[in-house]
C-alpha positions as CSV (number, residue, x, y, z in Angstrom):
1,M,133.4,115.2,31.7
2,P,133.7,116.8,35.1
3,L,133.5,113.4,36.9
4,L,137.1,112.2,36.5
5,I,137.0,109.2,38.9
6,K,134.2,107.2,40.5
7,Q,135.8,104.1,41.9
8,Y,135.5,101.6,44.7
9,I,139.0,101.4,46.1
10,E,137.8,98.8,48.6
11,E,134.5,96.9,48.9
12,D,133.0,99.6,51.0
13,C,135.1,102.7,50.1
14,L,134.1,104.9,47.2
15,L,136.4,107.5,45.8
16,G,135.3,110.4,43.6
17,I,137.2,113.2,41.9
18,W,135.5,116.1,40.1
19,N,137.1,118.5,37.7
20,I,135.5,121.9,38.3
21,T,134.5,123.4,34.9
22,E,131.0,124.7,35.6
23,T,129.8,128.1,36.5
24,L,128.1,128.8,39.8
25,D,124.6,128.6,38.2
26,E,125.5,125.3,36.4
27,L,126.5,123.7,39.7
28,L,123.4,125.0,41.5
29,S,121.2,123.4,38.9
30,K,122.7,120.0,39.7
31,V,121.8,119.8,43.5
32,I,119.0,120.5,45.8
33,L,120.2,122.4,48.9
34,Q,118.5,122.7,52.2
35,P,117.9,126.2,53.7
36,D,120.9,125.8,56.1
37,E,123.1,125.0,53.2
38,L,121.9,127.9,51.1
39,E,122.7,130.2,54.1
40,V,126.3,128.8,54.2
41,L,126.7,129.2,50.5
42,H,125.5,132.8,50.5
43,G,127.8,133.5,53.4
44,F,131.0,133.0,51.3
45,G,132.5,136.2,50.2
46,N,133.7,135.3,46.7
47,E,132.5,133.2,43.8
48,P,135.4,130.8,43.6
49,R,134.8,129.6,47.1
50,K,131.1,129.1,46.4
51,I,132.0,127.1,43.3
52,E,134.5,125.0,45.3
53,W,131.9,124.3,48.0
54,L,129.2,123.5,45.5
55,S,131.4,121.1,43.5
56,V,131.8,118.9,46.6
57,R,128.0,118.7,46.9
58,V,127.6,117.9,43.2
59,L,130.2,115.2,43.5
60,L,128.5,113.7,46.5
61,R,125.3,113.5,44.6
62,E,127.1,111.8,41.7
63,L,128.5,109.2,44.0
64,T,125.4,108.5,46.0
65,E,122.5,109.6,43.7
66,K,121.1,111.4,46.7
67,D,121.0,114.9,48.0
68,L,122.8,114.3,51.3
69,M,123.7,117.1,53.7
70,I,127.2,117.6,54.9
71,I,127.5,118.9,58.5
72,Y,130.7,119.8,60.5
73,N,131.7,119.4,64.1
74,D,133.7,121.9,66.2
75,N,137.0,120.6,64.7
76,N,135.6,121.3,61.2
77,K,135.4,117.6,60.5
78,P,132.7,116.7,58.0
79,F,129.9,114.2,58.6
80,I,126.8,113.1,56.6
81,Q,123.6,114.1,58.3
82,G,122.1,110.9,59.7
83,N,125.6,109.3,59.8
84,T,124.8,107.1,56.8
85,Y,128.4,107.4,55.6
86,H,131.9,108.3,56.9
87,I,133.2,111.1,54.6
88,S,136.4,112.9,53.8
89,I,136.7,115.9,51.5
90,S,139.6,117.7,49.8
91,H,139.9,120.3,47.1
92,S,142.7,122.2,45.4
93,H,142.9,124.4,42.3
94,N,140.4,122.8,39.9
95,L,139.8,119.5,41.5
96,S,137.5,118.3,44.3
97,S,137.5,114.9,45.9
98,V,135.2,112.9,48.2
99,M,135.7,109.5,49.9
100,L,132.8,107.6,51.4
101,S,132.3,104.5,53.4
102,R,129.5,103.1,55.4
103,N,131.7,101.1,57.8
104,R,135.2,102.4,57.6
105,K,136.8,105.7,58.6
106,V,138.4,107.5,55.6
107,G,140.8,110.3,55.0
108,I,141.8,111.9,51.7
109,D,143.9,114.9,50.6
110,L,144.8,116.2,47.2
111,E,147.1,119.1,46.4
112,Y,148.0,121.0,43.3
113,M,151.7,121.3,43.2
114,S,152.0,125.1,42.9
115,H,154.0,126.2,45.9
116,R,157.7,126.1,46.9
117,I,157.0,123.5,49.4
118,N,160.7,123.1,50.2
119,K,160.6,126.4,52.1
120,I,158.1,125.1,54.6
121,A,159.3,121.5,54.9
122,H,160.9,122.1,58.3
123,K,157.4,122.7,59.7
124,F,156.1,119.2,58.9
125,I,159.0,116.9,58.3
126,N,160.6,115.3,61.5
127,E,164.0,113.8,62.2
128,K,162.7,110.2,61.5
129,E,161.5,111.0,58.0
130,V,163.7,110.8,54.9
131,I,163.3,113.1,51.9
132,T,165.2,112.3,48.6
133,A,168.3,114.4,47.8
134,D,167.3,114.2,44.1
135,E,166.2,117.7,43.3
136,D,164.0,116.5,40.4
137,L,162.0,114.3,42.9
138,R,162.3,116.3,46.1
139,R,159.2,118.5,45.4
140,V,157.0,115.6,44.6
141,H,158.3,113.7,47.6
142,L,157.5,116.5,49.9
143,Y,154.0,116.9,48.5
144,I,153.3,113.2,49.0
145,H,154.4,113.6,52.7
146,W,152.2,116.6,53.1
147,C,149.1,115.0,51.6
148,A,149.7,111.8,53.6
149,K,149.8,113.8,56.8
150,E,146.7,115.7,55.8
151,A,144.9,112.4,55.2
152,L,146.0,111.1,58.6
153,Y,144.9,114.3,60.2
154,K,141.5,113.9,58.7
155,I,141.0,110.2,59.5
156,C,142.0,110.9,63.1
157,D,139.2,113.5,63.4
158,K,141.7,116.4,63.5
159,Q,142.2,115.8,67.2
160,G,145.2,117.6,68.8
161,I,147.6,116.7,65.9
162,N,150.8,118.5,65.2
163,F,152.0,117.5,61.7
164,K,155.7,117.4,62.7
165,T,155.6,115.8,66.2
166,H,152.6,113.5,66.0
167,L,152.7,112.2,62.4
168,T,155.5,110.1,60.9
169,I,155.8,108.7,57.4
170,E,158.0,105.7,56.8
171,P,160.8,106.2,54.3
172,F,159.8,105.4,50.7
173,E,160.9,106.1,47.1
174,P,158.5,108.4,45.4
175,Q,156.8,107.0,42.3
176,D,153.8,108.0,40.2
177,N,151.8,105.8,42.5
178,G,152.5,103.6,45.5
179,V,151.8,102.6,49.1
180,L,153.4,103.9,52.2
181,M,153.0,103.6,56.0
182,G,152.1,106.4,58.4
183,Y,152.0,106.5,62.2
184,V,150.0,108.7,64.5
185,H,151.0,109.2,68.1
186,N,149.4,111.7,70.4
187,I,147.1,111.6,73.5
188,F,144.2,110.5,71.4
189,W,145.8,108.1,68.9
190,D,148.6,105.5,68.8
191,D,148.1,103.7,65.5
192,K,149.5,103.0,62.0
193,F,147.9,103.4,58.7
194,K,148.5,102.2,55.1
195,L,148.3,105.1,52.7
196,Y,147.9,105.0,48.9
197,Y,149.0,107.8,46.7
198,F,149.1,108.6,43.0
199,K,150.0,111.5,40.8
200,F,147.4,113.0,38.4
201,D,148.7,115.7,36.1
202,N,150.2,118.3,38.5
203,Y,148.2,116.9,41.5
204,I,149.1,114.5,44.3
205,I,146.3,112.5,45.9
206,V,146.7,110.4,49.0
207,Y,144.0,108.4,50.8
208,T,143.7,106.0,53.7
209,T,141.0,103.9,55.4
210,K,140.6,102.1,58.7
């Protein structure tokens, strides 16, 4: 079944994860799109991008049982038209995810662990952060850091954030699932967030609410 997870992680925060197995036409049959949305869809240059984009709309409908429209601001942050929900979106490889809340800000990121992330770690890990020396765990540890910073970036409206200098993750021991603390400090934000993470097959998923 494509819907892998539909779960309230807090009283007002709903998490959904979709496994993309459908064709473009199959996904189109599951949603009703507005003219503006159809224009966006047809503007994508390749079918995989169209399928990815549609999967998020299908998942949103599965979560809400409504055909809601996602719009974006100048920072490419998504909103639900009419502001009925706060929303955060992520997709990687064959999975798409959506987090929704009526009253809380939300941020989610998921990544398929396919890259040699160690080669770019210097771009997002700062001197306050600690990464395990265990080679078997290092890759997972770095992916959790990356996803956590992406989730923070999203919940903070993508406003003027540098992943290395403005975001810090407290030291933690990587597990299959857990909780960690993250800090945001720039001209727009000075706050801390509790982040939850878990490993699913070869994916890392991290989410936070405020």
